[in-house]
N, C-alpha and C positions, 0 to 999 in steps of 0.2 A: 831597272831592276824590279820595281814594283809590278811592271807588266809581266815580267817572267814569273814572279811569285803568284800573281793572280792567275796566270795561264796554267801553272803547275797545279794549283789548288782546283781550278775548274776541271782539269783532266782527271785528277784523283776523284773528285766528286762524281764525274760522269762514269768512271770505271766502277766506283763503289755502288752507284745506283744500278748499273747494269748487272753487276755481280749479285747484289741483293735481290733483284728481280728474278734471277735464275735460281736462287736458293731460298726463295720465300716459302714458308711452310703453308701447305694446303690444309688448313684446319677444318675438320668436318663441323658442320653446323650443329650436329647433335651433341657436341661436347662444349659448346660455348654457352655462356649465360644469356638467356633470353632477356628481352626488355621487361617482360612481366610474366609472372607465374601465378595461376589461380590455385589457392590452397584452402584448407578448411579454416585457416585463420584470416583469410582475406587475400586480396591481390598484393603480391610482392612485386615491387618495381625496382629496376636496375638501370644504371647508365654505365656503359662500358664494363659491365660486370660488378659494379659497386652498388650496394643498396642505397636507396634514398632514406631520409630520416624516418619517415613513417614505417618503412619496411624494417629498419633497425629496431624501432620500438615494438613492432609486432613480434619480432624474433625474441627480444628480451621478455616480453609478456608471455610468450609460449614457453620459454625456459622456466620462468617463475611458476607457471601453471603446472608444468611437468614435475618440478621439484615438490610442489604442493601435493600432487597425486602420489608421488613416491613417498613422501612423509606420511601420508594417510595410510597407504598400503603397508609401509614398514611398521607403523604403529598398531595395526589391527591385531596381530598376535599378542602383543603386550596388553592391549586393552581387553582382549578376550580372557587372558589368564587373570588379569586383575579383577574383572567382573566375576569370573568363576570363583576366585578366592573370597571376594566380598559376599557372593551369594552363599557360600559355605558358612562364612562367619555369621550372616544373618540367620542361617538355619541352626546356629549353635555349635558349629564346628570351627573353632578358632585356630588360627595359624599356630603351629608348634605345640598344640594342646590336644588334638584329637583327630579322629578319622571319621569319615562318613561311609556308610555301606548302603547301597540301594536295596530297598525292601523287595521290589519287583523288578522285572526287566523293563527297560526303557521303551517308550513308544513315542508317537508324534507329539504328545503333550509335554515331553521332557524338554526343558529349556537348556539344552547343551549344544555346543557348536557341532560336534561330530560324534554323537553316540551311536552305538548299534543296538539292536533289540534282542541280541542273543547272549549278552554278558551281564553278570552281576558286577557292579563297579564298586571299588573302594577308592575313596578320594581323600587327599590331604594336601595342605599347603604348608610349605616351610618358609620361614623368614630367617636367613642366616646373619642378620645384622648383629645379633647377640653372640654369635660365635657358631662353632660346629654343632651339628645336630646328628643324633643317632636314630635311625629308624629300624625297628626289628621287623623283618619280613618273615611270615610263616611259610612253611613248605607248600609246594604245589600251587603257587600263584603265578600269575603272568601279568606283566604291566610295564609301562615306560615311566621314566622320570624325565620331565622336561623343565627347562629353565623358564624364566619370566617372559621370554619371547617365543615360547613353544619350540625351542630348539632342543634337540635330543641331548640328554646327559648320560643316561644309562638305562638298562632294563633291569627289572628285578624278577626273581622267580625262575621259571623254566628256561628262559633264554638269557637270563642275567648271569652274572659271575657266580651266584650261588647254585646254579644249575638245578633249581627246583627244590633244593634242600632247605631253603630258608637261611636266614642269617642276619647279622647286624651290618647295616650300611651307614657309614660315617660320611656325612656331607660337609665339606670344608668350604668356607667362604673365600672369596678372592682376597689375596694379600695376607692370608693367615700365616703366622710364623711360629705358632705354638707347637708343642709336641704332638706328633701323630703316631698312634700305636703301630708297631711293626706287623702285628698279626691280630687275628680275631675280628677284623672288620674288613668290609669291602669299601675301600676309601674312594670317594668320588669328589673331585674338585669342580666347583661351579664358578663361572665367570660372574653372572649376576647374583645378587643376594637372595633372590626368591626362586623357589622351585615348586613344582606341582607334581603330584603322583595320582594317576587315575587310570 
């Protein structure tokens, strides 16, 4: 009986091997993982498609480096707005207390991130930690309001909700649950607590 079982198993194995040979995938070399790959982070080595320990470490180091670059680039706008508002404070234009108006047109000596040389600028920085703030905008102006990450909040003046007629803009901090006037203000909600207008 054992000879019969062994014979049957041998027959099944032979048939299976022949069947597998007929239906073996012809995998193109171009889609397989090579044994080594030259990259800007060094040589990456693989065995049967699996990375060796040194390659794994290089990959993790590259991910860390990429995240560091991303953090730096993501923080640049916020650092720029912070430096802008600090510069205004040092010039005597304190947050929530005043505005600055350029006396002349800007030129290459102006220490701003993206000024143009054909506009008179009006600057101010708001800090909504103390609560909502109202900004009275005069007629016939043009300008954006950005948040602390240089993300657009609204326009004021000609292309803003006041359509160049001027008006009161009420800036609401995140999470504010107090009363908001139903009329008389252009209400703008802000996610971060700090805003800049210029």
